[in-house]
N, C-alpha and C positions, 0 to 999 in steps of 0.2 A: 452447330456445335452442341456439346452435351448440356450446356446450361439451359434451363427452361425458358428464360427470356429470349435467348438467341434462337432456340428451336422455334419459338413462337414467331419471331421475326422472319425466319427463313420459310416457315410454313405459309405465312401470310404472302410473302413474295412469290413462292412457288405456286400458290393457288390462285392469286388474283392479279399479279402484275402483268403478265403477258399470256394471252389465251389462244391456244390452237396453232401449233407450229409444225413445219414439215419434218420429215425423218432426220434423225441425228444419231449420235453414237450412244451405245449402251454401256460404254466404259469411260471413266474419266480420262481426260488428256492431261499431260504434264508439260507445262511451258512457262516461260517468264511472263510477267504481267504485260498486257498490251501497251503499246507506245503511247496511246492517248491518255493513259492513267497518270494522274498527278501524284507524286510520291507524298506519303504522310511523313510527319516528323519522326525521327528515330526514337526508340524507347530506351530510356536510361534506367535500367533495372537496379543500378547500384545505389540509387537514392530512394527507393521505394520504402514506404512505411505502412503501418496498418491504417493510417488515415487516407491513403490513396484509394480511389475507387477500384472495385473489382474489375470493371470493364475499362481497361486502359485505352482501348481504341475500338471505335466502330466507324469505319470509313466505307461508305457506299457511293460508288460512282457509276453513272449510266451514260451510255452513248446511243443515241437514236438516229439512225440514218438508213436510207434505202430500204425501208420496211423492216429493218432489223433492230432489235433491242438487245443491247449488250450490257450486262450488269456485272460490276466488279465489287468484291467485298474484301476488306482487310480488317480482321478482328483480332484483338489481343485481350486475353483474360488473365488476371492475376489469381493464382491458386492460393486464395487467402485462408483456406481451411481445408480439412479433410473432406468436408461435405462438398466444397467447390471442386476439389480434386476428383471426387467420384462423379460429379455431374459433368464437368467439362473435360475430363481426361479422355473421354471417347468422343472423337470428332464425328459428327453426322451431317452430311451434306446432301439434301434431297434435290432431285431434279427429274424432269420428265424426258426420257431419252428420245421420244418421238417428236419432241418439241424444241429441243436445243441441245447444245454441247455443254458439258461441265468440264472446265479446265482448272486444274489445281496449280497454283503458282508457288506457294510456299507453305511449309509447316515447320515451325522452329520453336525450340525451347530457349528462352532467355533466362539465364541464371547469373545474376550479377552482371559482370562485364562479358560473360561468355554467351555466345550465340551458337546453338546446336542445330544444325540442319537435319531435320528428321528424314526428309526425302533422300538426302545424300547418302544416308546409311543403308538405303535399299528398301525402306518401309514404303508400302503402297496401300492404297485404299481397297477394301473389299466391297463388292457391290451386292446389295441385298434388295429384293423386291418385297415390299411390305404394303399391303392394303390396309392401312390403319383405320379406315372408316368403312370397311366392308360390312360391318353390322348395321350401318346406316344406308346400305345399298349404294355405295359410292366407290367406284373403281377408277382411281385417278391414273393408274399406270406409272406412278412415281417409283423411281429407284432411289436408293440411299447409299451413298458412298461412305463407308465407315472405317475408322481407324482408331484403335486403342493405342494411345501414344505411350510408348514404353519409356521408363526412366523419369517420368514427370513427378515432381515433388511439390510439397507444400512450400510456397514462397516463390516458385517458378512463375514465369509468364509464358503462356502458350499463345503463339501468333499463327493464325491461319489466313491465307488469302486465296481466293478462287474467283472464277467468273463463270457466267452462264450466258450463252447467246441464244436468241430465239427469233424466228421469222415465220410469220403465219400467212400461208398462201390464201386463206379465206379472206384476208384483209386487203388483198390486191395492192400491196405496196404501202398501205397505211401502217402506222405504228402507234402503240399506246403503252403506257406504263402507269403503275400505281406503286408507291413506296411509303413505308411508315416514317413519320417524323416524331422522334422521341423528345419528350419535354421533361423539364424539371418537375418533381424532385429526383428523377432518375439521374444518376451521376455517371459521367463518361470522361475519361482523361482527355482524349482527343476524339471528337465526333464530327462527322461531316457527311452531308449529302451533296452530291455534285451531279449536274445534268448537262450533257454536251449534245448539241444538235447543229446542223448546218444553218448558217445565218440566213440563207436564202430560202429555207423551207417554211411551210405554213404551220409549223408546230406551235401549239399553245400549251401553256401550263397553268395550273391552279393549285393552291394549297388552302386548307381550311383551318390552319392553325393561326392564332393571333400573333402578331409581331414576329414573323419568322426570321427577320433580319436577312432577307434575300439580297445577294450580291450578284449582279450579272455584268459580265464583260464580254467583249467580242475580240477574237483573235484568230488568225489563220483561217478565216472563212467560217468560223464556228461561233455560236453563242455559248457561253459558259456560265451556268448558274450554280451558286454555292450557298448552302445553309449550314451554319455552325450548329452542331448538336451537343447537348440538348438545347432546344429553344426554351424560352422563359416558361415558367409554370402557366398553364393555360387557364383562362377564366372558367370558373365553375358554372355548371348549367343545372337548373332544377331537374330532378329525375322525372318529374311529371310533365316535362315539356314534350310537345309532339316531336316525332322522329326527325323532322326537317331541321329542327334547332340543335340536334345532337350531332354537331359537326365531327366528322372522323379526323383523327390526327394523321393525315396523309398528304402527300403531294402527288398530283397526277399530271400526265401530259398526253396529248393526243394530236394527231395530224388531221383528224376529221374536222371540217369547217362547221358542221351543224348536224342536228339530228336527222335531217332529211338525207344527208349523205350516208349516215349509218344505215338508215332504213333501206335506201336504194341498194347499197352494197350487200346487205344481208338477205334481201328479198329472193335472189336466185337460189339460195339454199333451200327454199320452201316451195319450189315449183312442184306442181302436182300433175302436170301433163304426162300421161303414160305411167303414172305411179302405181296404178292398180291394173295389171294386165287382164284382158278379157279371159274368162275361163279359169282364172286362178282361184284358190281357196278364199282369198280376200274378196275377190269380186262376188263370190257366192254369198259372203256375209252382207255385202252391200245390197245384193238382190233380196235377201231375207228382210232387211229393214224396209226396202222400197215396197215389198209386197205386203208388209204388215200395216202400213199406214201411208196415206197421201198427205197427211198433216205435217208440214215442215218442222213444227215444234216437237211433235212426237218422234219424227225421224232423228232430229238433233239429239233428243234425250236418249234414244236407243243407241245412236252412234257413240255418244259420250259414255254410256254405260258399258258398251262393248270394249272401248279403249281402257276404261278404268278397271273393269273387272277381269278382262281376259288377257291383259298384258301387264306383267308385274313391273314395278319400277326398279331400274338399275342404272345408275349413272356410269357412263363410260367416257373417261377423259383422254384416252389414248387414241392413236391412229386418227388424228385430226378430229377427234370426237368432241372437243370442247365447243366447236361451232358448227361442225358439219353433222347433220343428223343421219341416222341409219335410214335406209329406204323403207317405205311402208311394207314392202314384201318381206324384207329381212326382219323387220320388227315383228311382223305377224308370224313369221316362221319360227323365230327363236323365243317368241312370247315374252320378251323383256325389252325395255328401252327407258331412256331418261326423258326429261321434259321435252327435249328437241324431237326425239324419235316419236314420242307419243303425240306431240302436237302435229307433226307432219302426217302421221297416220290418221289422226282425227280430221285434219284439214282435207286430206285426200278423200276420205269417206264422205264428208259433208259436201264437198264440191261434186263428187260423183252422184250425190243425191239431189243436186240442183240447189244447194243452199249456199248463199253468198257468205264467204268466210275468209279470214286472213290470219296469218300467224302474227303474234305480237311479243315483243320482248318486255319483260317486267323484272322487278326486283323484290324478292321475298324479304330481304333483310333491310333494304333502304329505299323502298318505293316512294316514300314521302320526300326523300332528298334528291331524287333523280333530276328534277328541273334545275337544281343548283349545280349539278355535276357537269364536267366537260363532256361533250358528245363523244362517245366511243362505245364499242360493244362491251367492254369490260365493266361498264356501269351497271350491267344487268346480270342476273343470276338465274333467270327463269324464263320459260316460254309457255304461253297459253294461246288459245284460239279466240278470236273475236268474230262472232257471227252476226249477221243482220237478217232478222226474220220479221217480216211485217213492219219494217221501219224501226224496229227496236233492236238495240245492240245487246248481245248476250256474251258473257265472259265464260268460256268453257275450259276447264283445267283438266287435262287428261291424267295428270299425276295425282289428283285428289281421289277420294273414294266415296262411294255411296250416293253420288248425285243421281237424281231421278227427275221425271218430268216437272214435278212441283218445284224443283230447285233451279230451273233454267234461268230465272231472272236474278239469281243471287249475284252479289258483287264480291269478288275476292278482295282481301284487305291490302292490295298492292298500290293503290292510289294513282299510279301513272303507268302508261304503257306506250310502247313505240310500235305502231303497225309496220310490218315489212311489206312495202309496196314497190313495184318496179320504178314508179315515178318518184318514190320517196315520200316520207310523211314526217310531220312533226309529232311531238308527244301529244297524247290525248289523255284526259283524266279518266280514272275509274272512280265514279262517284259512289262513296260508301253508303249503305243503307241497311236496314234490318232485313235479314234473309227470311225466306219463307218458313223454314223449319229451324228450330234451335239445334245447336250442336249436341246438346245433351238434354234429355227429358228424364226427369227423376220422379218416380211415384213412391211415396212413403205411406205405409199404412200401419198405424199404431193402435193396438187394442188395450186401452186403459180401463176397461169396464170393471176389472177387479179392484181398481183403486189407483189413484194418480201417483201415490208414493211408492207403489210396487213396481218391479220390473215389468215392462210392457212387451208382450209378444209383438214382433214387427215383421213386416215384409217390405223389402225394398227392390224396386226394379229400375235399372238405369239403362236407357237406350242412348247409344252414342253413334254419331255419324262422322264422316270425314276423317280428318287426321287423328282425332281421339279414338275412333274405332280401330284405325289401322295400328295405332300404338298399342292398344289393348290386345289386338290379334298377335302382334309381334311379341309382346311381353309374355302372353300366355303360352305361345308356342316355344319360346326360348327357355322358359323355366319349367320346373317340375310342378307337381300338384301342391307341394308345400309352399313354393314361392307364389303360385297362383292364388292359393287360399289367403296368404298374407296380403297380397295385393287387394283382393276383394275386401278383406276385413278392414284394411286401411281406408278404402273408399267408403265403406259403409259407415265407419265411425265419423267420417266427415259430414254425414247426413243425419245420423241419429245419435251421435255422441257416444259415450261409453256404452259398450254393448258386448253381448255374448252371441257370436254368430254360430249357428248350428247347421245351416244348410247354405250351399253356395252353388252357383253355376255360371258359366260363361258360354254363350252361343252366338253364332253369327247368322244373320238373316240376309241372304243374298237378294231376296226380292225387294227389300227396302234399303239395302246397302248399309245396314247398321249392325252394331254389336250390342248384345243384350246381356247385362249382368244382373243376376237376381240373387237375393240372399234373404234369410229369415233367421230369427233368433229372439233374443231379449234385449231391449234397450232400457238402461238403468235411468230411473226417474230424474228429471231436472226440475221438477216442481219445487218451489220454496215459498215459505210464508212471507208475505209482504203486505203491510197495511191490513192485517187481520184476514187476508185471503191467501189461499194457495194460488200461485201464478207460475206460468211458464212462458218464456219467450219463444215464439214460433216464426219470427221474422227472419227470412233468408235473403231479403232484398236490400233494404235500407241498412241493415246491420253490417253488410259487407262493403258499404261505400265508405272509403276513406278520402276525405277532401280537406286537406290542410296545406294548400299551396303557399309557398313562400315567394312573394313578389316584392318584398321590401327593398331589395337592392335596385338602384336606378337602372342597372343594365338588364334587369329581368322584368321591368314593369310592363313591357309590351309583349310578353310571351304568353300565349294561351296555355290552357291546361288540358292535357289529354285525358280522356275518360278511361285510358288503359289499353291493353292489348285487345285484339279482336276476340270476343267471347260472347256466347249466346246460350243461356241455360234456362230451362223451364222446370220448376219444382212444384209438384202437386202433393199436398199433405192431407191425409185423412186421419183424424183422431177419434176413435170410438170412446165416448165418455161414459163414466159411471152414471147410474140412476137415470138412464135415458137422456142425459145431458141437462137435466132439470137444474136451473140456477146457474149454469155455466154461461159465460159471456165473453165476447172479445173486448179487449182494451187496446187503444191505439188506432192507427189509421187502417181501416178496412179496405180502402182504395188508395191508390198512389197517383201522384202527378205523372204525366207521360214522360217527363224529362226531369232528372235531378242531377245536377253537377255533370251534365253531359252524358249520364247513363240513362238509357231508355228503360222504362219500368212499366209493369202492369201488375195488378193484383185483384183477385176476387176472393171473397170470404163469406162463409155462411155456416150456420148451425141448424141442422134439421135432422129429425129422427135419431137424435142422440149422437150425431157425427158432426164434428167441426171440420170443415173443408176449406183449404186455401189453395190458390194457384197463383204462382208468382213467376214472372219472366224478367230476366235481367240481361240487357245487351250493352256491351261496352265496345269501344274501338271505332264507333261510328262518328260521334260528335266531339267537339271541343268546347271548352268554356272560354269565351273571349275575355281579354284582360279587364275590360270595363264591367263584365258581369261577374267577376270573381267574388266581390264582397256580398252580392245578393245570393250567389250560389252557396257561399259559406254559411250564411244565415239560414238558408233553406235546409241545408243538410243538418245543421245543428238542431233546428226545430224538429225536423223529421225524426232525428235520433231520440228525441224526448217522447216520441209517439210510436215507438216500435210496437209491432203487433204482438199481443200477448193473449193467452187464454187465462181466464180468471174463474176459480171455483167459487161456489157460494160460501158465505161467511160461516155457515154452520156445517161445512163439510167435515165429516168425522175423521178422526185420526187415531192412531194407536190401537188399543184393544177393540174399540168399537168398529174400526175399519176392518180389522182382521176377522172379527166375528161375521160381518156381512160379506166379506170377500170370499170366504170359504165356500159359499154357495154359487159363486160366479164361475161361468165356464172359463173365463180368462185365468182364473186362479189355477185350474187344472192344466191349462195350456202352459203356464209358467213352469209348473212341476214337470210337465212333459218335455219342455225344452232342456231343463237340467238333466233329465233322465236320458235324453238323446245324446247330450254331450258326454255323459258317463259311458253310454253304450259305444260311442265312437272312439273315445279315448279312455278306456278303463284303467290304463296304467299311468295316467297323469294325476298327480295329487290335486292339481287345480280343478279337475272335474268335480271332485268331492267338496273342496273348500268353497267352490262357487255355490253349490246347493246348500251347504251348511250355513253360509251367510244368509241366504234367503230364509231358511228354516228358523234361524235365530230371530229374524225380523218379524216372523209370524208367531214367535214364542213357542215353537216346537223344539224345545231344548233337547229332549231325548233324541229326536231325529237328527239334529245338528251334531250331537255327540257321536252318533253312529257314523256319520259321514266323516267327521274328524278322525275317528278311529281308523277308517280306511286310508285317509290321507296320510296319517302318521305311519301306517304300515308300509306305505309306498316311499315317502320322502319325509322323514321326521325333521322338523325345524323347531327352534326355540319359540318362534312366534306361534306355531300351531299348538304346541304344548301349552303355552300360556293362555291361548284362546280357549282350549278345551278346559283348562283349569277354571277360567272365569265362568264357564257354563256349569261345571261341577259345583262351584261355590253358589251359584244362583239356585241350584236344585238342592242345596243343603248337604252335599257330599264333600265336606272339607278334607277328609282324609285323602280322597282321590285327587282333589285339587292340589294338596301339598305335594303329593307324589309327582304330579305333572309339572309343577313348578320346579321341583328338584331336577327332573329330566331336562327341563328347559335350560336351567343354569349349568348343567353338565355340557350342553351344546354351546351355550353362550354365557359364560360366567358374568359378563357385564350387562346382561339384559335388564334394562331399567324397569321395564314393565313387569317382568317376572319377580324381580326383587321387591318392587313396591307391593305387588299382590301378596307375596309370601310374608312380608312384614306385617301387612294388615291382617292376614289370616292368623298370624301368631297372636297379634293383639286381640283379635276377636275371641280367640280361645282362652284369653286370660293371661297370655305370656307377652305383656306389653314390652317388658325389658328385652325379651328375645327379638321382638320386632325392631326395637330401637337399635339393638346391636347390629342387625343386618344393615340398617341405614347408616349407622356411624361408620361401619367398615368401608362403605362406599365413599362417604365424605372424606374419610381419612386417606383413602388411596386415590382420591381425585377421580372418582367414577364419572361416567357420562351423566348429563342432565342434573348438574349440581343443584340448581334451584328447585327442580322437581323433587329431589330427595329431601331438601330442606322443608318443603311443604308437607311431605309425608311425615317427616320427623316431628314437625310442629303439631300435626294432628294427633300423633301417637303420644306426645308429651301431654297434650290436653286430656287424652283419655286416662293418662296416669296421674292426673291431678297436678301436673307440673306446667300449668298454662303459662306462667310467667317465663319459664325457660323457653317454651315454644315461641312466645311473642318476641323474646330477645333474639332468638335465632332468625326469625323473620325480619326483625328490625335491622339486623346486621346485613342480611341479604338485600333488603330494599335500599339500604344506604349504598351498597355496591351497584345495584341495578335499579335506580329510582323509577324508571319508566316501565318496569315489568308488570303488566296487568295481572298476570297469574299470581305473582307474589303478593300483590296488593289484595287480590281476591282471597288468597289463603289467609292473610292476616284478618281480613274482615270476617271470613268464615269461622276462624278460630274464636274470635271475640263473640260472634253471634251464638255459636253453638255452646260456648262456655258462659255466655251471659255476662261478659265483662267489657268495660270500656266501650259501651255501645255508641257514644257520641263520636269517638274517633273511628269506630267501625264504619259508621255511615260515610265518613269522608273517604275511607279506604275504598269502599265499594263503589261510591260514585266516581272516584277517579279511575278505578278499574273499568267501569262501564264506558267512560269517555275514551279510554286508551285502547280498548279491545275491539278487534274486528268482529268477534263473535261473543257478544256480552251476555249470553243467556246464563252462564254460570255466575257472573257477578250480580246479575239481577236476582237470581235465586238466593244468593248470599245476603243481599240487601233486604230481600223479603223476610229472611230469617231474623235479621236485626230489628226490622220494624215489628215483627211478631213479638220479639222479646220486649220491645218498648211499649207493647200494647196498642200500637197504631195499626189496627187490623185492615182498615181501608187501604192504607199505603202498602201494607204487606201484600194484600190481594192484588193491588195494581201491579206490583213488581212480579208476582207469580204469574199473572196473566201475560205480562210483557215477556217473561222468560218463555212461557209456553207458546207465545206468538212466534218466537224465534225457533223454538224446539218443542213441537207439540207433544212429544213422547218423553218429556223430562220427568222421571218418576218423583224426584224430590219436590218439584213445584206442584205436581198433582197431589202428592201426599199432604203437603202443608196447606194447600188450598182446601183440601178435603177436611182437614182438622178445623180450619177457620169456619168453613161452611157448617160443620156439625155444631160448633159452639154457637153459631148464629141461628140454629134451628132449621137449616136447609138440609133435611135428611136426604132427599133425593139427590141433590147436587153433591153432597158429601159422599154418599154411597158410590156414586158414579166415579168421582175422582179417586177415592180410595181403592176401588176395585181395579181401576186402570193402573194406578201406581203399583199395586201388588202383582198384576199380571206382567208389567214391564220389569219390575224388580221385586221378586217374591220375598226378599228378606228386608224390605224397606221398613217394616215395623220394628225389627230388631235394631236397625241403624238408628232410628230416631228415639227409640227407648233409651239408648245410651245418653241422649241429650235431655232426657226427662220429658220427652214429648210423646203423648199417646192420644189417639183420637178420643 
């Protein structure tokens, strides 16, 4: 039906309940419900209220007999809203015409006491064929019977009943079914699952839901099972539990006595005698492999590569295709096939080459659960080949990609398999282990020789194998260049963080069966001051391990913890360091334990010839953590996370102007500019091309160059933010007139721009028009402008300049009373007191509290340093300025004040260095502090 929940239920039944059936009709039949169906209670729509569930009825009944599965559905949905009417007003009934008949029994509208027979009015279903999963190479052959129900209204009840019959010749009289069991909190007015089968048959059933309330009676030679729906809310299961503990909410039934019977019955479908006719094109391919090598492992690898690379994957579920594979000749001729067809082709080639091999059934989605399932073909969704070479079992998947000789011993993550043998076989385990090659190999090269706080030219190469490579191939082929570029950029940012990508490429290497993604550009610095050193985390292994299992509930105490889905990644990182790497060192664990919380790890690290190199491999999905080992594993992970691998710069590493002066002679500095120039050349009509370079030029104090780039950006796409930015640069260079003009332009585009208003108010005050600046701020406060507390801080500072410090403090007092935990307001009050040299004792309390509350306390530390300076406590002031600079090494106010203190103490060299740095960072810093009566 149209409702998403019911569509999902029908799709589940259509795809997984009964598999592979003989020819049937391609048009729905119309007939009364079969006699074996038990009637549901009538629906009284005269008493319905908004409290009634939308799903008034979900009645599913199945009869399994003589190899046939017959499923009946009776569903009624209350049109509770217009949205429900839109969703459910078009009935959609999917079925596979070559696998069974669809019979429609009733479509009726129930409106109060009135029952309107929609079919009686002459309405019929229209049949559509839609391959909804074609983009996933999946052709099910499903048809959809569709009817838009005319006259349906909000408040009506739409009832639809239909049935589907299926009989599979490949199962030779056996029968199987799988059906969903809905649980609370889902609400259903009347819900039922019913299963009917001959009492003298060997049918077995099993459900994985807790407390299903199963009722079984026997009558008229049949056993009759009933479950009232919804069943009770199911016990929760930890998300990190292995798949075998994640029980599906289903009931299943099967006539197969054991796995041996399933194996024995399916085995004839994979006979290979005569599968490759002599003299055929396929026989010629076998001969090529035989002539190339006598080594059976080499032959097996060549055969696997042939099937993977030369036959594309396409699932075909029609024409008995769910169980019966295409012949190898047909597969080779059409050059496509699903897992069955590819496995039979591979099996035929291997046996023709004298290699012992067999087809096996596996499950991609629930391999770990298979031993708990009832024996039946429907428990599986995949076929691979199991070969025996030199006494060693090899698992060969023809639907995978990129497998080569080195990969032959790899184990797929399916956990269990059923060999198809004429004599039958039980399940055999697929023992997981680390594979020969990672799925992804990542090489990252960062050139930080210009300086660790500058953007670093980078190169990234990502080599992917298997499913990852195929996904990339599909995505890059389906989208255009812009989509492909976006995909590359997103992947690159996952490895190097915030970045500007200037070159990209995706190529495929058939020889190695891999996809190669390469990119280059600029990676923005992640180095930050910590404990007097610049540091950057480079750990990609331990940092990604999340281990916080919850096993506190008694029902969970014996459940192990999965290490996650199957994944295998190798990351190599090379960081070219400034000054030949002198003084740089690693912090944290340079090597790793082989196993941490079930994750397989390895790491090497070194610094040599000015390059810091690390190599890390992380493999998940192989191991589990036993319940008894969880506490120890939790401790190990917590300890390892305190020792994440970092690079640490020497304590005397330069910053600010000193770094800029030295960097301008480094080749990497020119490479940075070249990257920005390439971005501009590639996208000259994008403002971001110019604002990106303007940002960098501002960082290296080339304000005229930054202004020129902003000129271009504004000519392309003027914004209030860009005008305000350029105004700040004009202010720094002393051109207040142009700054005022830009701020006016910014306010024309965004009259409420807090940044532009604050700048303009300050500029007016700087020019002597303090009242004009105050008027701007007052207007915003009176009209409830954005960033009220920010405006109050500006207002207080301007009042202090006007000699009205008491008014400024009163405004801040009022604001702090309203927002007592705002560290910015506390800092503003401390700053005003310090710069105006009043109430210094309470100023200290304000600043200290601001430092404690702030995530970035450099401003508050700088303000407290000013207060200590006013109090004559120069050692304390210097300590705070040093602490502020440790957080923000290019803070001009702290550099300036430390330079003032050093000069007074007779440290001319230190003072000159600090003052020069402050003036380069903020050219008008002397003017600012002269207003407070402070001069070097």
